[in-house]
C-alpha positions in Angstrom: 266.1 20.3 167.5 268.5 23.3 167.5 268.6 24.0 163.7 265.4 26.2 163.6 266.9 28.7 166.0 270.2 29.1 164.1 271.3 31.1 161.1 271.4 27.9 159.1 267.6 27.8 159.2 267.3 31.2 157.6 270.0 30.6 154.9 268.3 27.4 153.5 268.5 26.9 149.7 264.9 25.6 149.7 263.6 28.8 151.3 265.4 30.8 148.7 264.0 28.8 145.8 260.5 28.6 147.2 259.5 31.9 148.7 256.3 30.5 150.3 258.4 27.9 152.0 260.7 30.6 153.3 257.7 32.5 154.7 256.5 29.3 156.5 259.9 28.5 157.8 260.2 31.9 159.4 257.1 31.3 161.5 257.9 30.7 165.2 255.1 28.1 165.1 256.9 26.1 162.5 260.2 26.4 164.3 258.6 25.3 167.5 257.0 22.3 165.8 260.3 21.2 164.3 261.9 21.5 167.7 259.1 19.5 169.3 259.4 16.7 166.7 263.2 16.7 167.2 262.8 16.4 170.9 260.3 13.5 170.6 262.7 11.8 168.2 265.6 12.2 170.6 263.6 10.9 173.6 262.3 7.9 171.6 265.8 7.0 170.5 267.1 7.2 174.0 264.2 5.0 175.2 265.0 2.4 172.5 268.7 2.5 173.3 268.3 2.0 177.0 265.7 -0.7 176.3 268.2 -2.5 174.1 271.0 -2.3 176.7 268.8 -3.5 179.6 267.3 -6.4 177.6 270.7 -7.5 176.5 272.2 -7.5 180.0 269.3 -9.2 181.8 268.3 -11.8 179.2 269.3 -15.4 180.1 270.5 -17.6 177.2 267.8 -19.9 175.9 268.4 -23.6 175.8 268.8 -25.2 172.3 265.5 -26.4 170.7 266.6 -30.0 169.9 269.4 -31.1 172.3 271.4 -34.0 171.0 271.4 -37.1 173.4 274.7 -38.0 175.0 276.2 -41.3 173.8 
């Protein structure tokens, strides 16, 4: 999310090797799109993480499928 707005983004080896890619990466539209995808990924990860925590804490243990009869 933050990388497109840092110096790391401009000193990319792929941008140096492929000038057309460097030109595309310098576009504010591309930087904004990468930031948007990063934000969506972070939000989806947080949603999955909170869902995993809440489902684990509220789920009751299930009974065994085939209980063995007592002797």
